[in-house]
N, C-alpha and C positions, 0 to 999 in steps of 0.2 A: 571598117576599122577607124580610130579616130585621127581627125586631122587637127586637132587642137590638144594642147595642153594646160592644164588649170593649177595653178597652185593658190592654195588658201591654208587657212589656219586651221589646225585641229579642234578648235574652240566647237564644241557639241552645239553650242548656240547658232551654228551658221550651216548646219547640216542640210535643214531644209533649204535654205536659200542656194547653198551650193549646188545641191542637186537638179532646182529647179532652172537655175543659170546652165548647168551642163546640158540638161535637155533642151534647152532655147537654142544653146549653140551647135547642138546636132551631136554630143557626146564629145568625151575628152580624157585624155590621161588624166588621173586624178593624184597626184603624189601630195597630199595632204601633209604639212609640215607647220610643227610649232612657230606660229609666227608668221606666216605666209612669205610675203615679199621679205620679212626681215632675215629668214634664212640666206639669202644671195648677198647680204651686206654683212653678215655676222662671220668673223674669222676661223670661227669653229664649224658653221654648217656651209658655208659657200661652196667648197668644193662638192659635197655630196647634191646640193641642190643644182649645181650647174650640169653636173653628170646626168640628173633625171631629164634635163631639158635637151643634153645631146643624146642621149639614148632614146627620147621621145623623136627627135629629128629621124634620126640615123634608122630607126624602127619602121616608122610608118611616114616619114616624110611630112610632118605637121606644118600647116601653113599659118597657125596661129599660136599664141603664147599668151595667155591672162596670168596676170600676177596680181593679186589681192592682200591688202593688211585691212586689219579692223579696229576702230578704236577699242579702249578699254582691254588691251590685248595683254593676258598674263605672260606672254613670252617676253614681251619689251619689259615688263617688271621684274622678271627672273635674270634679265641682261643688265639690271640695275639702272635701267631708263627711267626718269620720271618727268613728269610735266607739269610745268606752272599753270596751264590753262589749257583748255579745248582747242584754242588755236594754235597753240604751240604744237599740241599732239597732233593735229592735222598737217601742220607744215612738216612735221618730223618723218610722218608717214607717207607723205605725198614724197619727200625728198629721198627718202631711202628706196621707194620704188623707181624714180627717176635713175637712181645708182643701179638698182638691181636690173633696169631696163639696159642699160649700158652695157652689165656685165652679160646678161642673157645672149645680148645681139652678137659679143665677141665670141661667146661660147657657140653659137650656132655657125659663126664664119669659120671657126676652128674645126667644127664637125661637118663643114662642107656646104651648108647653105650660102646660095648667093646673095647678094645685096636685094632687099626687098622681098624676097622670097617667104619670109615669115615676119609675120605682123605681130608686134610686142603691145598689150593692151595692159594698161594699168588701172587699179581703182582701189579705193578707200571706202569700207561701209562701216556701219554701226553694228552691233551685236546682233541686230534685227535682219541684218543683210541691205538695209537703206542704204543707197550712195552717198557718200561726204563728198561734195564739191570742193574742190581744191578752193582756196582763201584767195581774194584778189587782194593783191598790197597797194596801196594808195602809193603814186609815183612822188618821189620828193625833188625839188627843184636844185 
């Protein structure tokens, strides 16, 4: 039984990279949703996405949650979000995943998980599945 849950986008460009990743981590519940991590910050999708996390924990006491979003995502476009630049897109995707991780942590606690029992991982990839690093911002004085 899976000890991980992986939330990625339903975009068919990512199927191969998702399957390789799931095999690499030893299997996972895989409730793919449009937008991946976007579902957790979307007012209309949040409840359903969080229920999947809680169910994964209650069913099999998962110990890791993987949240993924990707660049050039149609779900963001459908929700009315546009980006002026690639950097702006990466910033938004990473920021949304940070919020999603906080919501997932709270849902796991509500489902009975103890602090530190479940690790939450976030990542942004391109449509080919290549990791997209968080941009480092220059510090201002």
